[in-house]
matplotlib code that plots the C-alpha trace (Angstrom):
import matplotlib.pyplot as plt

x = [0.0, 1.4, 2.3, 0.5, 1.5, 3.4, 5.4, 6.5, 10.2, 11.1, 12.1, 15.8, 17.1, 18.9, 22.6, 24.4, 26.1, 29.5, 30.0, 31.1, 34.8, 34.9, 37.5, 36.9, 35.5, 33.0, 34.9, 35.2, 38.5, 40.4, 43.7, 44.6, 47.4, 47.6, 51.0, 50.9, 50.8, 53.7, 51.7, 48.8, 50.9, 52.3, 48.9, 49.5, 46.4, 43.1, 40.5, 37.4, 39.2, 42.6, 43.1, 44.6, 42.5, 39.2, 37.1, 36.4, 38.6, 38.8, 40.0, 42.6, 43.9, 44.2, 46.5, 48.8, 48.7, 49.9, 52.6, 53.4, 56.4, 53.9, 52.4, 55.1, 54.1, 50.5, 50.8, 49.9, 47.0, 43.9, 41.5, 41.7, 40.9, 44.1, 46.2, 44.8, 45.5, 48.9, 49.7, 49.0, 51.7, 54.2, 57.6, 57.5, 59.9, 57.5, 54.5, 55.3, 54.1, 50.6, 50.4, 48.5, 46.5, 43.1, 41.3, 40.9, 41.0, 44.5, 45.7, 44.2, 46.1, 49.3, 48.7, 48.4, 51.8, 54.2, 56.4, 54.7, 57.0, 55.9, 52.1, 51.9, 50.9, 47.8, 46.2, 44.6, 43.5, 40.0, 38.7, 37.7, 38.8, 42.3, 42.4, 41.0, 43.8, 46.3, 44.8, 45.3, 49.0, 50.2, 51.2, 51.7, 51.3, 50.8, 47.3, 46.3, 44.8, 42.9, 41.3, 39.7, 38.7, 35.2, 34.4, 33.3, 35.0, 38.3, 38.1, 37.2, 40.0, 42.4, 41.0, 41.4, 45.1, 45.9, 47.8, 45.7, 47.3, 46.0, 42.4, 41.8, 41.3, 38.1, 36.4, 33.8, 33.5, 30.0, 29.9, 29.3, 31.3, 34.4, 33.8, 33.3, 36.7, 38.1, 36.4, 37.8, 41.5, 42.0, 44.1, 41.9, 42.5, 40.9, 37.7, 35.9, 35.6, 33.2, 31.3, 28.4, 28.5, 25.1, 25.3, 24.7, 26.9, 29.8, 29.0, 28.8, 32.3, 33.5, 31.8, 33.5, 37.0, 36.8, 38.6, 36.2, 36.7, 35.6, 32.4, 30.2, 30.3, 28.0, 25.8, 22.8, 23.1, 19.8, 20.6, 20.0, 22.9, 25.3, 24.0, 24.2, 27.9, 28.6, 27.1, 29.0, 32.3, 32.1, 33.5, 31.2, 30.3, 28.9, 26.5, 24.1, 23.1, 21.6, 19.2, 16.4, 17.1, 14.1, 15.2, 15.1, 18.3, 20.2, 18.8, 19.5, 23.1, 23.5, 22.2, 24.5, 27.5, 26.5, 26.2, 29.9, 30.6, 27.6, 25.8, 22.8]
y = [0.0, 3.4, 5.6, 8.9, 12.0, 13.3, 10.0, 10.3, 11.1, 14.6, 15.1, 14.9, 18.2, 18.3, 18.2, 21.5, 21.4, 23.0, 25.7, 24.4, 24.3, 25.9, 28.2, 31.7, 30.3, 28.1, 24.8, 22.3, 22.5, 19.3, 18.5, 16.3, 17.8, 20.8, 22.5, 22.6, 19.0, 19.5, 22.2, 19.8, 17.1, 19.4, 21.0, 24.4, 24.1, 22.3, 21.9, 23.9, 25.9, 27.2, 27.0, 29.4, 27.8, 28.5, 31.6, 32.6, 35.3, 34.0, 30.6, 32.2, 34.4, 31.4, 29.9, 32.9, 33.5, 29.9, 30.2, 33.8, 32.6, 31.6, 35.1, 36.4, 33.6, 34.8, 38.5, 37.9, 35.6, 36.3, 36.4, 39.8, 38.4, 36.2, 39.2, 41.4, 38.9, 37.9, 41.6, 41.6, 39.0, 39.4, 41.0, 44.8, 44.9, 42.9, 45.2, 48.1, 45.9, 46.1, 49.9, 50.1, 46.9, 47.1, 46.2, 48.9, 46.3, 45.4, 49.0, 49.8, 46.9, 48.1, 51.6, 50.3, 48.6, 50.4, 53.2, 56.5, 58.0, 55.3, 55.9, 59.7, 59.3, 57.4, 60.6, 60.9, 57.3, 57.0, 54.8, 56.2, 53.1, 53.6, 57.3, 56.6, 54.0, 56.7, 59.3, 57.0, 56.7, 60.1, 63.0, 66.8, 68.6, 65.3, 65.3, 68.7, 67.4, 64.7, 67.3, 68.8, 65.5, 65.2, 62.2, 62.7, 59.5, 60.5, 64.0, 62.6, 60.1, 62.9, 65.2, 62.5, 62.1, 65.8, 67.9, 70.6, 73.3, 71.8, 71.6, 75.2, 73.9, 72.1, 74.7, 75.2, 71.7, 70.7, 67.8, 68.4, 65.3, 66.8, 70.1, 68.3, 66.7, 70.2, 71.5, 68.8, 69.3, 72.7, 75.2, 76.8, 80.4, 79.4, 78.0, 81.4, 80.5, 77.7, 79.5, 80.3, 76.9, 75.9, 72.5, 72.7, 69.6, 71.5, 74.6, 72.4, 71.1, 74.7, 75.7, 72.8, 73.9, 77.7, 79.7, 80.7, 84.4, 84.1, 82.2, 85.4, 85.0, 82.0, 83.1, 83.6, 80.4, 79.0, 75.5, 74.6, 72.2, 74.9, 77.4, 74.8, 74.2, 77.9, 78.5, 75.6, 77.0, 80.7, 83.0, 82.7, 86.3, 86.0, 83.2, 85.8, 86.5, 83.0, 83.4, 84.3, 81.7, 80.0, 76.6, 75.3, 73.3, 76.4, 78.6, 75.9, 75.6, 79.4, 79.4, 76.6, 78.5, 81.7, 79.7, 78.9, 82.6, 83.1, 85.2, 83.0]
z = [0.0, -0.9, 2.0, 2.7, 0.9, 4.0, 4.0, 0.5, -0.1, -0.9, -4.5, -5.0, -6.3, -9.6, -9.3, -9.9, -13.2, -13.4, -16.0, -19.3, -19.9, -23.4, -25.0, -26.3, -29.5, -27.7, -28.3, -25.5, -23.6, -22.9, -21.2, -24.2, -26.3, -24.0, -23.9, -20.1, -19.2, -16.8, -15.0, -14.7, -13.2, -10.4, -9.7, -11.3, -13.6, -13.2, -15.9, -14.9, -12.3, -13.5, -17.2, -19.7, -22.5, -20.7, -21.8, -18.2, -16.8, -13.3, -14.5, -16.8, -13.9, -11.6, -14.2, -14.4, -10.7, -10.1, -12.8, -13.7, -15.8, -18.5, -18.9, -21.4, -23.8, -24.0, -24.7, -28.4, -27.8, -30.0, -27.0, -25.3, -21.8, -22.0, -23.2, -20.4, -17.6, -19.2, -19.1, -15.3, -14.7, -17.5, -17.2, -17.5, -20.4, -22.5, -22.0, -24.4, -27.3, -25.9, -25.6, -28.9, -28.4, -30.1, -26.8, -24.1, -21.3, -22.4, -22.7, -19.3, -17.7, -19.4, -18.1, -14.6, -14.7, -17.0, -15.5, -15.6, -18.2, -20.6, -20.3, -20.7, -24.3, -23.2, -21.8, -25.3, -25.5, -27.1, -24.3, -20.9, -19.1, -20.3, -19.5, -16.0, -15.4, -16.5, -14.3, -11.3, -12.1, -13.2, -11.0, -11.2, -14.4, -16.3, -14.9, -16.4, -19.6, -17.7, -15.4, -18.5, -20.0, -21.6, -19.4, -15.8, -14.6, -16.0, -14.5, -11.1, -11.1, -12.0, -9.3, -6.7, -7.7, -8.3, -5.8, -4.1, -6.2, -9.4, -8.1, -9.0, -12.5, -11.5, -9.2, -11.9, -13.1, -14.4, -11.9, -8.2, -7.1, -8.7, -7.1, -3.8, -4.2, -4.8, -1.7, 0.4, -0.6, -2.1, -0.2, 2.4, 1.2, -2.1, -0.6, -1.0, -4.7, -3.8, -1.0, -3.4, -5.3, -6.6, -4.8, -1.0, -0.4, -1.9, 0.3, 3.4, 2.8, 2.3, 5.6, 7.4, 6.2, 5.8, 8.4, 11.1, 10.6, 7.0, 7.6, 7.7, 3.9, 4.3, 7.2, 5.0, 3.1, 2.0, 3.1, 6.8, 6.8, 5.7, 8.2, 11.0, 10.1, 10.0, 13.5, 14.9, 13.7, 13.5, 16.2, 19.2, 19.2, 15.7, 16.8, 18.0, 14.4, 14.2, 17.1, 14.8, 12.2, 10.5, 11.7, 15.3, 14.9, 13.9, 16.7, 19.3, 18.0, 18.3, 21.9, 22.8, 21.4, 23.2, 26.5, 26.2, 27.0, 29.2, 26.7, 26.3]

ax = plt.figure().add_subplot(projection="3d")
ax.plot(x, y, z, "-o")
ax.set_aspect("equal")
plt.show()
């Protein structure tokens, strides 16, 4: 007699099938006739996990990570993912041949590794990923053209790397995040140039950094967060001007400041 429904065995879940081991052209990968039989014997490669012939980047990288000596051999491979990861592990003296590689991923990897003097020409690379990689590497005046790049991501990467003295070039950048970066690090005597910025988050950073004696410039700011920051940092005697502020939090901060000198 068949058991009740509750006594029936739970269905057995289907086994998880591993990803196919195929190459970049979609052909099955096999260890047979592979040039790295010795690597396989000593555990430096493993089909489906660490294999230079696989199309999956993580498996290719595991292969090079286990045996970086092989990387130089693959800088001319037809699959861009192999060239990119080979460039990550190859000897530096072999990398210049890839500066003009047709794939931006490869050029970006090269830009992240070659000496700075060798990558200056890539500031005009047509792909933003390459220019961003260059921006993260270069210093000083080499960053000037990247601070004016048409791409927001490139300008931001350059602004984050630039010395404070260069950030005057992005004080009027179209993107607020780049102006925020300038506000965080520009020399404090230049902060006045951002005191009336259209974005309140920029102005708040300015209020957090500006010399207290100059904060009267921002006392009438339309944003409550900026005024609160001003009243928290301005000379105590000037806090009285905020006792009639439209916002409770600003008035309370002003009274608290005045209490410090017994004036509240």
